[in-house]
C-alpha positions as CSV (number, residue, x, y, z in Angstrom):
1,M,-50.0,13.0,40.8
2,Q,-52.3,10.1,39.9
3,H,-52.9,9.3,43.6
4,Q,-54.2,12.8,44.4
5,P,-58.0,13.1,45.0
6,H,-58.3,16.0,42.6
7,Q,-57.3,16.6,39.0
8,S,-53.7,17.5,38.4
9,V,-52.2,19.8,35.7
10,I,-48.8,19.8,34.0
11,I,-47.9,23.0,32.2
12,N,-45.0,23.0,29.8
13,L,-43.1,26.2,28.9
14,A,-41.4,26.7,25.5
15,L,-39.2,29.7,24.9
16,S,-39.5,31.3,21.6
17,H,-38.1,34.4,19.9
18,E,-39.8,35.8,16.8
19,N,-37.7,38.8,15.8
20,H,-36.0,37.4,12.8
21,Q,-38.6,35.0,11.4
22,P,-42.0,35.9,12.8
23,H,-44.0,33.2,10.9
24,T,-41.6,30.3,11.4
25,P,-42.3,28.0,14.3
26,T,-39.3,27.5,16.5
27,T,-37.8,24.1,17.4
28,S,-38.7,24.6,21.1
29,K,-42.3,25.4,20.3
30,T,-42.6,22.4,18.0
31,V,-41.0,20.0,20.5
32,V,-43.0,21.2,23.5
33,S,-46.2,21.2,21.5
34,G,-45.7,17.6,20.5
35,L,-44.8,16.6,24.1
36,T,-47.9,18.4,25.4
37,Q,-50.2,16.6,23.0
38,N,-48.6,13.2,23.7
39,W,-48.6,13.6,27.5
40,A,-52.2,14.8,27.5
41,N,-53.3,11.6,25.7
42,E,-51.2,9.3,27.8
43,L,-52.1,10.9,31.2
44,A,-55.8,11.5,30.6
45,D,-56.7,8.1,32.2
46,F,-54.8,9.3,35.3
47,N,-56.9,12.5,35.6
48,I,-53.9,14.6,34.7
49,R,-54.2,17.4,32.2
50,V,-51.3,18.9,30.2
51,G,-51.1,22.3,28.7
52,G,-48.4,24.5,27.3
53,I,-47.4,28.1,27.0
54,V,-45.1,29.7,24.4
55,P,-44.0,33.2,25.3
56,I,-43.3,35.2,22.1
57,N,-41.5,38.5,22.2
58,H,-42.2,40.9,19.4
59,Q,-40.1,43.8,20.8
60,D,-37.7,45.6,18.6
61,K,-34.6,45.0,20.7
62,P,-32.0,42.7,19.3
63,Y,-32.1,39.1,20.8
64,D,-28.9,39.5,22.8
65,Q,-30.2,42.7,24.5
66,Q,-33.4,41.3,25.9
67,P,-34.0,39.4,29.1
68,I,-35.1,35.8,28.5
69,I,-38.4,36.5,30.2
70,G,-39.1,40.1,31.4
71,V,-41.6,41.2,34.0
72,P,-44.4,41.9,31.5
73,M,-44.0,38.5,30.0
74,Q,-43.9,36.9,33.4
75,D,-47.3,38.5,34.2
76,E,-48.7,37.2,30.9
77,I,-47.4,33.7,31.6
78,A,-49.0,33.8,35.1
79,R,-52.4,34.8,33.5
80,N,-52.1,31.9,31.1
81,V,-51.2,29.4,33.8
82,E,-54.2,30.5,35.7
83,Y,-56.4,30.1,32.7
84,I,-55.1,26.6,32.0
85,V,-55.6,25.5,35.6
86,R,-59.1,26.9,35.9
87,N,-60.3,25.6,32.5
88,D,-61.0,21.9,33.0
89,S,-61.3,21.2,29.3
90,F,-57.9,22.7,28.4
91,S,-55.6,19.8,27.7
92,G,-53.2,18.9,24.9
93,R,-53.0,22.5,23.6
94,M,-50.6,25.4,23.6
95,I,-51.2,29.1,24.4
96,E,-49.0,31.8,22.8
97,S,-48.2,34.6,25.2
98,E,-47.4,37.8,23.3
99,I,-46.1,41.2,24.5
100,G,-44.7,44.2,22.7
101,V,-47.1,43.8,19.8
């Protein structure tokens, strides 16, 4: 990526489920957020940005009855990826994608 003539972007995806404890950060979110920040700092000199997305599902279905990432969430993730890619100042941060609110 560092040898490309244009800026590159890495987007990390953390899976999260908020049904049981809506205000408690998940391990996945915490780990991916830390990696995103560290990689953004380390790769900035190589013209590589790093962003992250955490899809959060607030639907009322029990965890075992939901698809991991349903179609509405896929659409929301795609919109967030587009935002991160187009926004040159977005690096080292996470976006929370929410549906079913």
